[in-house]
Structures are given as C-alpha cells and as structure tokens.
C-alpha positions in Angstrom: 24.0 -3.3 26.9 23.8 -2.0 23.3 21.7 0.7 21.8 18.3 0.0 20.3 15.9 2.9 20.7 12.7 4.3 19.3 12.7 8.1 19.3 9.3 9.5 20.3 6.8 10.6 17.7 9.4 10.5 15.0 8.9 6.8 14.9 12.6 6.2 14.2 14.4 3.0 15.2 18.1 3.1 15.8 19.9 -0.3 15.9 23.3 1.1 16.4 25.1 -1.9 18.1 26.8 0.8 20.3 27.3 0.3 24.1 25.1 2.3 26.4 26.7 4.4 29.1 23.5 5.6 30.9 19.7 5.3 30.6 17.6 8.2 31.9 13.9 9.0 31.9 14.0 11.0 28.6 17.4 10.2 27.1 20.0 7.6 26.5 23.8 8.3 26.7 26.0 6.2 24.5 29.6 5.3 25.2 30.6 7.5 22.2 29.1 10.5 24.0 26.1 10.8 21.7 22.9 11.5 23.6 19.6 10.3 22.2 16.7 12.5 23.3 13.1 11.1 23.5 9.7 11.8 25.0 10.0 8.5 26.9 12.6 5.8 27.2 11.7 2.1 27.7 14.3 -0.1 29.2 13.9 -3.2 27.0 17.0 -5.1 28.1 15.8 -8.6 27.9 14.0 -11.1 30.3 15.1 -13.5 33.0 13.2 -16.8 32.5 11.3 -17.8 35.6 12.6 -21.4 35.9 13.2 -21.5 39.6 10.5 -24.1 40.1 12.4 -26.5 37.9 15.7 -26.4 39.7 14.8 -29.5 41.7 13.6 -31.4 38.6 15.6 -33.4 35.9 15.0 -30.4 33.6 17.6 -28.4 35.6 20.2 -30.4 33.7 19.0 -28.7 30.5 19.4 -25.1 31.7 21.3 -22.9 29.3 21.4 -19.1 28.7 20.1 -17.2 31.8 18.8 -20.5 33.2 16.5 -21.0 30.2 15.7 -24.5 29.0 17.6 -25.4 25.8 15.5 -27.0 23.1 16.2 -28.5 19.7 14.8 -27.5 16.3 11.5 -29.3 17.1 11.2 -27.3 20.4 11.7 -30.5 22.3 13.9 -30.7 25.4 17.0 -32.6 24.5 16.7 -36.3 25.4 13.0 -35.8 26.3 11.0 -36.1 23.0 7.7 -35.8 24.8 8.6 -32.6 26.6 8.3 -29.3 24.7 9.2 -25.8 25.9 8.1 -22.5 24.5 8.0 -18.8 25.3 10.3 -16.9 27.7 11.4 -20.1 29.4 12.8 -21.6 26.2 16.1 -21.0 24.6 16.6 -21.9 20.9 19.8 -21.5 18.9 18.1 -18.7 16.8 18.3 -16.5 19.9 15.1 -14.7 18.8 13.6 -11.8 20.6 11.1 -12.7 23.3 7.9 -11.0 22.0 4.2 -11.9 22.2 4.2 -12.8 18.5 7.2 -15.1 18.8 5.6 -16.9 21.8 2.6 -17.6 19.5 4.8 -18.9 16.8 6.5 -21.2 19.4 3.1 -22.5 20.4 1.9 -23.1 16.9 4.9 -25.2 16.0 4.9 -27.1 19.3 1.1 -27.9 19.0 1.7 -29.1 15.4 4.5 -31.3 16.4 2.6 -32.8 19.3 -0.2 -33.8 16.9 2.3 -35.0 14.3 4.0 -37.2 16.9 0.7 -38.7 17.9 -0.2 -39.5 14.3 3.3 -40.7 13.3 4.0 -37.8 10.9 7.3 -35.9 10.5 8.0 -33.2 12.9 8.3 -29.5 11.8 11.5 -27.6 12.4 11.6 -24.2 14.0 10.9 -21.5 12.8 10.6 -22.7 9.1 7.7 -25.0 9.9 5.5 -22.0 10.7 7.0 -18.9 9.1 8.6 -20.5 6.0 11.9 -18.6 6.7 14.9 -19.0 9.0 13.6 -16.2 11.2 10.4 -15.1 12.9 9.0 -11.6 12.2 9.8 -9.2 15.0 6.3 -7.7 15.6 5.4 -5.6 18.5 2.7 -3.0 19.3 3.0 -0.6 22.3 0.4 1.8 23.7 1.5 5.3 24.2 -1.7 6.6 25.9 -5.3 6.3 24.9 -5.0 7.8 21.4 -1.4 6.9 20.4 0.6 3.7 19.9 3.8 2.5 18.3 3.9 -0.6 15.9 7.0 -2.3 14.8 7.5 -5.0 12.1 11.1 -5.9 11.7 12.8 -2.6 10.6 9.5 -0.7 9.9 8.2 1.4 12.7 4.9 3.3 12.7 3.3 5.7 15.2 0.2 7.7 15.5 -3.5 7.6 16.4 -4.3 5.0 13.7 -1.8 2.6 15.3 -3.8 2.9 18.5 -6.9 1.8 16.4 -4.8 -1.1 15.0 -3.8 -2.2 18.5 -7.4 -2.1 19.7 -8.4 -4.2 16.7 -5.6 -6.7 17.4 -6.7 -7.0 21.0 -10.4 -7.3 20.2 -9.8 -10.0 17.5 -7.4 -11.9 19.7 -10.0 -12.1 22.5 -12.6 -13.2 19.9 -10.2 -15.9 18.6 -9.6 -17.1 22.1 -13.4 -17.4 22.5 -13.5 -19.4 19.2 -15.5 -16.8 17.4 -15.2 -17.1 13.6 -14.3 -13.5 13.0 -11.4 -13.7 15.4 -10.1 -17.0 14.1 -10.4 -15.9 10.4 -8.7 -12.5 11.2 -5.7 -14.1 12.8 -5.4 -16.9 10.2 -5.1 -14.2 7.5 -2.9 -11.9 9.7 -0.5 -14.7 10.6 -0.2 -15.8 6.9 0.4 -12.2 5.8 3.0 -11.4 8.5 4.9 -14.6 7.7 4.9 -13.7 4.0 6.0 -10.1 4.6 8.6 -11.3 7.0 10.3 -13.4 4.3 9.8 -11.1 1.4 9.2 -7.3 1.5 10.0 -6.7 5.2 12.4 -9.5 5.9 14.8 -9.4 8.9 18.3 -8.4 7.7 20.7 -11.3 7.4 23.4 -11.8 10.0 26.1 -11.4 7.4 24.9 -8.0 6.2 27.4 -5.3 7.3 26.0 -2.9 9.9 25.9 0.8 9.0 29.1 2.8 9.6 27.1 5.4 11.4 24.1 4.3 13.5 22.2 7.5 12.6 22.3 6.4 8.9 20.0 3.4 9.6 16.7 5.2 10.2 13.9 2.8 9.3 11.0 4.7 7.9 8.5 3.6 5.3 9.3 2.3 2.8 11.5 -0.5 4.3 15.1 -0.6 3.2 14.3 -3.3 0.7 11.8 -0.9 -1.0 14.2 2.1 -0.9 14.7 1.8 -4.6 11.3 3.6 -4.9 12.9 6.7 -3.4 14.8 7.2 -6.6 13.4 10.2 -8.6 13.5 8.1 -11.7 10.3 6.2 -10.7 8.4 9.5 -10.4 9.7 10.6 -13.8 8.7 7.3 -15.4 5.3 7.5 -13.8 4.7 10.9 -15.2 5.9 9.8 -18.7 3.5 6.8 -18.5 0.6 8.9 -17.4 1.3 11.5 -20.2 1.5 8.8 -23.0 -1.7 6.9 -21.9 -3.7 10.1 -21.4 -2.6 11.4 -24.9 -3.6 8.1 -26.6 -7.0 8.2 -24.9 -7.9 11.8 -25.5 -6.8 11.8 -29.2 -9.8 10.0 -30.6 -12.2 12.5 -29.0 -10.7 15.2 -31.1 -10.7 13.0 -34.2 -14.4 12.2 -33.7 -15.3 15.9 -33.7 -13.3 16.5 -36.9 -15.0 13.5 -38.6 -18.5 14.6 -37.7 -18.5 18.3 -36.8 -22.2 18.7 -37.6 -23.4 16.4 -34.8 -21.2 18.0 -32.1 -22.0 21.5 -33.2 -25.7 21.1 -33.4 -26.4 18.6 -30.6 -23.9 19.8 -28.0 -22.6 23.3 -28.5 -25.7 24.9 -29.9 -28.0 23.2 -27.3 -25.9 23.3 -24.0 -23.6 26.3 -24.7 -25.8 28.9 -26.4 -24.1 31.7 -24.5 -20.8 31.1 -26.4 -20.3 33.9 -29.0 -19.8 33.0 -32.7 -20.6 29.9 -34.6 -21.0 26.5 -32.8 -18.6 25.1 -35.5 -15.9 27.5 -34.3 -16.0 25.9 -30.8 -16.2 22.4 -32.2 -13.0 22.9 -34.3 -11.3 24.7 -31.4 -12.1 21.9 -29.0 -11.0 19.3 -31.6 -7.7 21.2 -32.2 -6.9 21.4 -28.5 -7.6 17.7 -28.1 -5.6 16.5 -31.1 -2.7 19.0 -30.8 -2.7 18.9 -27.0 -2.5 15.1 -27.1 0.5 15.3 -29.3 2.1 17.9 -27.0 1.8 15.9 -23.9 2.8 12.7 -25.7 6.1 14.1 -27.0 6.7 16.5 -24.1 6.5 19.8 -25.9 4.6 22.8 -24.4 3.2 20.2 -21.9 1.9 22.6 -19.3 0.0 24.9 -21.6 -1.4 22.0 -23.5 -2.5 20.2 -20.4 -4.2 23.2 -19.0 -6.1 23.8 -22.3 -7.1 20.2 -22.3 -8.3 20.6 -18.7 -10.5 23.5 -19.8 -12.2 21.3 -22.5 -12.8 18.6 -19.8 -14.5 21.2 -17.6 -16.9 21.9 -20.5 -17.4 18.2 -21.1 -18.3 17.7 -17.5 -20.7 20.6 -17.6 -22.4 19.1 -20.6 -22.9 15.7 -18.9 -24.2 17.3 -15.8 -26.7 19.3 -17.8 -27.8 16.4 -20.0 -27.8 13.5 -17.4 -27.5 15.0 -13.9 -25.2 13.9 -11.1 -26.1 10.2 -11.6 -25.9 9.5 -7.9 -22.2 10.5 -7.8 -20.0 9.5 -5.9 -22.2 6.5 -5.1 -22.9 3.7 -7.5 -25.1 4.8 -10.5 -28.7 3.6 -10.4 -28.2 1.9 -13.7 -24.8 0.4 -12.8 -21.8 0.7 -15.1 -20.1 4.1 -15.2 -21.0 7.7 -15.0 -21.3 9.4 -18.4 -18.9 12.1 -17.2 -16.4 9.6 -15.8 -13.8 9.8 -18.6 -14.0 13.6 -18.7 -13.6 13.9 -14.9 -10.7 11.4 -14.9 -9.0 13.4 -17.7 -9.6 16.6 -15.8 -7.8 15.4 -12.8 -4.9 14.0 -14.8 -4.5 17.0 -17.1 -4.6 19.4 -14.1 -1.9 17.2 -12.4 0.3 17.3 -15.5 -0.3 21.1 -15.9 0.7 21.7 -12.3 3.5 19.2 -11.8 5.1 19.6 -15.3 6.2 17.1 -17.9 9.0 15.5 -16.0 12.4 14.5 -17.2 11.3 12.5 -20.3 10.2 15.4 -22.5 11.5 17.8 -25.1 10.6 20.9 -23.0 14.1 21.2 -21.6 15.4 21.7 -25.2 12.6 23.9 -26.4 12.1 26.3 -23.4 9.0 28.4 -23.6 8.0 31.6 -21.8 4.4 30.2 -21.6 5.7 27.7 -19.0 4.7 30.2 -16.3 4.4 27.6 -13.5 7.9 26.2 -13.7 9.2 28.4 -10.9 6.3 27.2 -8.6 7.1 23.5 -9.2 7.4 22.4 -5.6 4.0 23.6 -4.1 2.0 23.1 -7.3 3.3 19.6 -7.7 1.9 18.6 -4.3 -1.5 20.2 -5.3 -1.4 18.4 -8.7 -0.8 15.0 -7.1 -3.5 15.6 -4.5 -6.0 16.5 -7.3 -5.4 13.4 -9.3 -5.5 11.2 -6.1 -8.9 12.5 -5.0 -10.5 12.6 -8.4 -9.4 9.1 -9.2 -10.6 7.8 -5.9 -14.0 9.4 -6.2 -14.4 7.7 -9.7 -13.0 4.4 -8.5 -15.0 3.7 -5.4 -18.4 3.2 -7.1 -17.0 0.3 -9.1 -16.2 -1.5 -5.9 -19.7 -0.6 -4.6 -21.2 -2.1 -7.7 -19.5 -5.4 -7.2 -20.6 -5.6 -3.6 -24.2 -4.6 -4.6 -24.4 -7.4 -7.3 -21.6 -9.9 -6.8 -23.5 -12.6 -8.7 -23.4 -10.7 -12.1 -19.7 -9.9 -11.9 -18.7 -13.3 -10.6 -20.7 -15.3 -13.2 -20.5 -13.0 -16.2 -16.9 -11.7 -15.9 -14.7 -13.7 -13.6 -16.1 -17.2 -14.5 -16.2 -16.5 -18.2 -13.1 -14.5 -18.9 -10.8 -15.5 -16.0 -11.5 -19.3 -15.6 -7.8 -19.9 -14.9 -8.0 -18.1 -11.5 -8.0 -20.6 -8.6 -10.9 -20.8 -6.2 -14.4 -19.4 -6.3 -15.2 -16.5 -8.7 -16.9 -14.8 -5.7 -13.6 -14.6 -3.9 -12.0 -12.6 -6.8 -15.1 -10.4 -7.0 -15.0 -9.5 -3.3 -11.2 -9.1 -3.4 -11.4 -6.7 -6.4 -14.2 -4.7 -4.6 -12.1 -4.5 -1.5 -9.1 -3.2 -3.4 -11.2 -0.5 -5.1 -13.1 0.7 -2.0 -10.3 0.5 0.6 -7.7 1.7 -2.0 -9.8 4.7 -2.9 -10.0 5.6 0.8 -6.2 5.3 1.1 -5.7 7.6 -1.9 -8.0 10.3 -0.4 -6.3 10.1 3.0 -2.8 9.8 1.6 -2.2 6.6 3.7 -0.3 3.7 2.1 -1.0 5.3 -1.2 1.7 3.4 -3.1 0.5 -0.1 -2.0 -3.1 0.9 -2.7 -2.2 2.2 -6.2 -0.3 -1.0 -6.9 -3.2 -3.2 -5.9 -5.8 -1.1 -7.8 -3.4 -1.1 -10.8 -3.6 -4.9 -10.8 -7.4 -4.7 -10.9 -7.1 -2.2 -13.8 -4.9 -4.6 -15.8 -7.5 -7.3 -15.4 -10.3 -4.8 -16.4 -8.3 -3.8 -19.6 -7.8 -7.5 -20.4 -11.5 -8.2 -20.0 -12.5 -5.3 -22.3 -9.9 -6.4 -24.9 -11.2 -10.0 -24.8 -14.8 -9.0 -25.0 -14.7 -6.0 -27.4 -11.3 -6.2 -29.1 -9.0 -3.2 -29.6 -11.9 -1.0 -31.1 -9.6 0.8 -33.5 -7.4 2.1 -30.7 -6.0 4.7 -30.7 
C-alpha cells in the first residue's frame, strides 16, 4: 500500500507514493518513519469486484485484475460485442479510481454505445467519448458530520461547512434527476459538462510522465491548483495595483479639469448650497478640490507620493458622496434604483473604495516612491495589516455597487436583451436572453463572492469579462467622449 491521505480540517492531500507501514485510527505511519497525524483516517485501499456469481459463466474466462472483467476501449467484453461491463466489476486499461463519478462516466459511454450500435453509428472510445480527455476527473465528496464535508476534484481538496451544503445539493439534484425532474436533469447536464472541461483544462489530472515531487510534503494541493500557481507570484498583485492606479487616475482627472473650466457652477451650485458650513470663499474649496483631483491623479498615475494623494482624493470622494446623498437621497441603495441605470453617487463611491485601498495598501512595485522617499508616507510601516483592510474595503464597495446592475437585468431582461445584446453584440451565439441572464448571474453571484471572500479571483475574472463588454458597448454607442 502507498500513501494517499487527506489531513483533517487542513484539507491537504498528500500523494507521496511512499509505502505505508501502519494505519491507525488517527495517524498513518510511513515506511520512512514519518507519521501523518489526522482527526480521522479512512482506509481507502481499493475494492474487490463482486464477480463471484460469474465464475460458472463464460465471462469467467475474461477475468483480469482482482477477478474483474477486462473490457476494451468501447467498454465491451472482449469477443462479446453485445456485452458491456461498467463500475466496480469492470477493469479498463486506464486503471482509473473506482468512484461514484467514474461509474457514471462508464454508464454514459456504455449507454451511448448501445444506442450507436443499434443505429449503426460508430462507437465512442473510453473515456474520450465522454470527457474529451484521456482521463476521467477524480471527483469525490465525503461527509464529515452534519455540518462538514470534504470535496476533491483531481488535486484540489476543499473542506468546510459550505462543502456540506454542496454535498446536500449534489444529492438532492441527483435524486431529482433520477426522478426525471427538469431541475435535476439540467443541473447535472451543466455540472457534467463543467467537470469534464475543468478536468481537461484548469484542473487536469497530472500526466503519468510528470516526475513526482522529491519530498511528498512539497506536494500540498490547495487552491489554486498547481496549474494556477503562477498566480501566487507577487508580480500579479503588483501589476494589478499598477493597473488600478492608472485607470483610476485617468477617470478622476477630468472631474478636476471640469471644475477648473467652470468654477462658477461648482462654487455656486454645489459648495455654496450643500457646504455652507465651510469657512472662506466657495471658490477656494472649488480650486482646492480641483487641485487635489488633477495633481492627485498625476501622483497615483506616476507613483509619486501615492498614499498621501490617494487619501486626499478619498476625502474629496467623501464630500462628493455627501453632496449626492443630500441632493438625491439613497436612491434605493444597495438595491436597483427605481429609475434604473446607476446611482448618481456610484462613481464617487467606487473611487472612494479604490483610493482608500491605494492609500492603505501603497503604490506597489511599479512606482517612483522607492526613489523619492517621503516622510509623509506614514503608513508604510503598517503595510501588512492595512493592506488587508484596503483590499477588503475595495471588495465590499465594488460588490455593493455591482449587484444592482445584475438585479436590473433580471428585473427587465427584455430591454437589455433587445436593446444591448441583440444590437451591439449580434455575433454572440444563441439567444440574447441567455447572455443577459449569464451577465446578471456573474454580477450578482460574483458580488456575493467578493463580500464573502470566497472564490474572489474567479468571480473577479468573470465580472471583469462583463465589464469589458460594458466598456465596448459604451464606446460603440457613445464614442470615446474626449477621454481622458
């Protein structure tokens, strides 16, 4: 026997390929002397096919590994093209793990081949005919009590209460599918397609010729999967901060330029009316706000005095939000505005979250601050804890501003489908309603993921895709509008 263990709540899978000396209730002792401690140990050492009832039949001549029945690539018993064998009783050259999911994949291919044989069509090969790859995804879900479970997908292992909810959903929909209820059938059609896609792309099974790790403890599969480990490089966080700084600077700049071009309107209609308690001339505050927005945008763009500039910009955003609340009210925030569209304070609140994040996290590597150190950078020694708070702020603020766009699409799918998708994205396949509901799902579920901090990166990538389409729509409909 060789070591393959999941270590308690840590959710760590060790595939060491190292012989096991002894298995106990809460530990496994390896031949090397290493002892793996766990809350519970499951002895998953394989199955013995129950083929005893076939020993007196002609199929006994087809017995192979552990008295299982050998099948060809069509899951047919050799020499018996009308006899198929699947599940624990079957032995295929792929030597796949015997799991509930693989048994279903067996059944899918066998049933397809039986129908194809009846109609004279070519037979599918296993497992490519179902999964589209040379392997089947290794998927399992194990209960660890009423409120905990463990879920595995190839090298990815997840544990926790939410996995227990997933397991309940899998069981409920599987029963519904067996009862031929549409919700169960649809769920498993989508789930099977997604699991096969993930199994051959992002979460594929390591190839047999890939060298094993020199130390079994080095191969600890957490999220992201080893194929996504390039995301662990700090360079991606630095590039993300640089991109956020540049985009924010380009979008804030014109607000300051607008005040400089028409200071009378802002001074008399905004400062004098909604901020009468400020001392001095309203023009002073107009020019002060414009200066902060213009110079602050340049600072965060180039990476000079970034934290002070970002915090000053955040202060102007607080005033802007206060003005909009006074002038227009809450506008049903955070639900969909009564008039549809966006909140009037939406840009200001988005900029507030982003500038606070930049002010707390810092400019990142791609800046000139390292060359021009400043004593005003008072938060640089608190970078670790404040960075976490800054990212949390931008996640929650962005989610609260994003979710109502998804609600709006669900509330009136006809308008978005016919006026946006059908007109500006006619090249997309399928019904415009499909893309409307898909976009709404990304925005609502993705916002929830950001707030909870669960699968935040995939959610951000999917919402980022919808934002690319939104930017393309506005550019096609309104042009560049003198940007920036």
